[in-house]
N, C-alpha and C positions, 0 to 999 in steps of 0.2 A: 459413851459413858459406861464404865465398868460398874457392875452392880452385883449384889448377892441374889443370884437367880433363883435360889431356893424359895424366896418369898413371893414368887410370881407364877401365874399361869400365863403362858406365852403363845404367841403366834410364831411358829418356827418354820423357816423356809425348808422345803423338801423338793426333791426331784423324783419322778417316777422311774422305776427300773423295770426291766422285763418281768413279766408275770403279774404286774399290777401292784407290786410292793413299792414303798417309798423309802428313800434314804435321806437322812438329815443333812442339810448343807451347812458347811462351815465357812467362815471368812478367814482373812489373813490380816495380821497386824502390819504396820509399816515395816517391821523387822522380819516379815514373812512367817511369823508364828501362827499356827492354826488357832482360830478363836471360835468358840461356840457362840452363836447369835440367836436372839429371839426379840420379838417386838411386843410391846404392851397392847397394841391394837392391830387389827387387820389393816386398817387404813395406813398406819405407820409402815407396815411391811410393804404394802402396795406402793406407797410413796417412795420408799427406798429402793425397791427391787423391780417394780413394774407390775402392771395389772395382771399379766399372764403367769405370774410366778406361783407355783404350788405352795401350800402351807398346811400345817396341822396345829391344833391346840394341844399343848403339852405342858405339864407341870415342870417348873424349873429344875426340881430335883431329878425328875426323869431324864431331862436333857443332859444334866450333869452325869447321871449314871450311864447313859448311852455313850457319851464322848470320852469320859475319863479313861476307859480301857484302850482308847485309840491315842492316848497321850495328850489330849486337849485338856489343858488346866486353866485356861483363861476364858471367861465368858463375859459377854456384853449384852445389855438390854438396850434396845432402841439405838443401835449404832448408826452413824452417818455412813452410807454406802455410796461409793462413787460408781459411775457408769463403767461397766467392765471394758467397753471399747476404749475409754480414756486410759484405763490402767494398762491395757495392752500397748497403746500408743506410747505411754510413758516408759514402759519397759524397753521398747525398741529404741527410743531416743537415748535412754541411759546406756543401753548396750552399745549403741553406735558411737557414743562419746568416749567410751573407755579405750 
């Protein structure tokens, strides 16, 4: 569901990079566009991405400010996320059928 993220404080998925810093993770739309994502609850993030996934609490406006300079203009709150292994399998199947 696309939403006005500025109205939310979100649980945002991150990954740790060398030096102990974190970087915000983005998603991809079905058309391969980068999408900023956040979740309205930690439970929602865990359900979508798994229990071992890192996250931070971040104001929606701050998420937008971080990602707009990178060309990310679409944002979704509480997106449905598919298992990455299934997405990779789908890409191989699509690629082999072409």
